Each structure stands twice: as structure tokens, then as C-alpha cells.
N, C-alpha and C positions, 0 to 999 in steps of 0.2 A: 713037504715041499712039493709030493708029486700032484699036488693040486693046481701046480703052476706050467705043467707039461713036463715032458721027456726032457727036454734042453734045460729050460729054465730048472726045473729041479735039480740035474744034476748040477748047474753052476751056483745055484743057491746053498747046496750040499758043501760041494768043494769051499767056496766062500766061508761058511760057517766054522768048518773044519780049520781051515787056515787060520780065520781070526780068534779061534779059540786054542790053538795050538800055543801061540806064545805065552798068553797069560794062566797056563794051564793050573799053575798053583791057586790062583784066584777062582777058578772054574771050580775047584776043591771044595772051597768054602761055600759055594752057593747053594741052595736047598734044591733047585731044578735046573742043574746044568743042560738039560736037553732042550727046555723050553726057552733058556738064554740064548741057544745056540740058533734054535727054530727062529728066535726075532732077527738074530744078526744075519741070519740066512734072505728071510724076508726083505731085510731093511737093503741088504746089498744088492738084491737082483729088481729091486723097486726102480722101475723107467726114472729116468734124471728128467727133471725140466728142462732141460736145454738140448736143443736139437744142433747140429753142425751152424744152420742159417734156416730161420722161420721163414716159409714163404706163405705170403697171402694169398688168398683165393681172388681177391678182387685186383691183383696186381696187374697194373698194365704198363705195358713199356714206355717208360717216359724217355721225352727229348732229353739228350745227354748233350753238354758241351764236349766239343771234340777236343780240347786239350785238358779235360779232367783226368783222364789216364795218366797222365804223362806228368800231372802235378800231383797226384796220386803218388806215384811212384818216387816222388822226391822228398814224401813224408816219412819219418821214422817207422816202423813197424808198430809200434804201439800207438804212434799217433793216427795211423791207417786205418788200425782196426777199432779205435775208439771212433773217430769220424764217420766210418762205414756203417758200423752196428748201430750206433746211436741215431745219426741223422738217415743213414738208408734203409735200416732194417726196423728203426724203432725199439731197439732194445733200450733196457733202462741202465743206468750207470752203474747200477748195483749188479745187474747181471754181467755186463762188460767185465766189471772189477772181478767177479765169481771167474772169470773164464779167464782174465789175464793173472788172479792171484794177486792183485794188488787193492790198496783201497780204493775208495770211491772218488776222493780227493785227487787220488794221481790218475784216474781217469779223466776226472773233469780238466786237470791240467793238460792232459794227452789231447782231448778235445778241443780244447780254447785253442791250442798251441798250433795245431792241426788245421782249424777252421782259419786261423789268421793267416797262415802258411798259404792255405790255399786261396783265400782272397788275393792275398799279394801275387798268387802265380796265375791267376784269373784275371786281373786286373780289374777288380769289382769290390764294391764297398759294402760294408755292413747294412742292411736295411733298417 
């Protein structure tokens, strides 16, 4: 784990030992428990695919409807997250589903209902 640097190495070691403590009876039956724990540490410290919010380099500040913030505030939390991440930051529905811990169809429902409420609140119709 030292090849990951001091902090990552310590984190990987701690994760591997914590992961291996619960199923320790299972580890006794493995031919090479050290290699198993090494892989667990590697996996646990791997950089995750999602950041907080992706930022595009070509992002230009767009014109924003003045009533948009008020209308977004009227949505439920899940509707707001789905609409903003999917339509504002180009996340896929699968990525939003992973973030929220729900099914993709649930995200689709949140996004559709959220967009409908936004359209009604802003007085616009679907194109």
C-alpha cells in the first residue's frame, strides 16, 4: 500500500483490516489472505467515479430565468436533484440513481414530475 503514498497507504491498510475483521473465519480458509486484503485496500481507496458536481471547462454562464430559483425551491428534494443534475449538469439517470440510492425508473419519475412542475410554475409549454 506504500506505493499509494503515506495518506492513501494508511487509509488502504485501515480499510483492508476493517473489511477483513468481520469475515475473519472466512479469511482463515483462503490460501493467501494477505493478497485478498491487499486487493480490498486497493479497491477501497480507488478514486470514485463521481465528484460532488462535475464542472465543464467550456461552461459559460447562461441567461437564467429570474423565477427559476423560486420554482426549483417548490420541488421536492429528489425532483430538484434529478432535474438539476440531469438537465443542468448532464448527468445520466443511472448516475443520479446511484447518488440517490434509487432505481433509474424512480429518477425518471422525479425528473419528469419536476420538469412538469417547473413548466407550470414558469408558465411555459413543452417544445
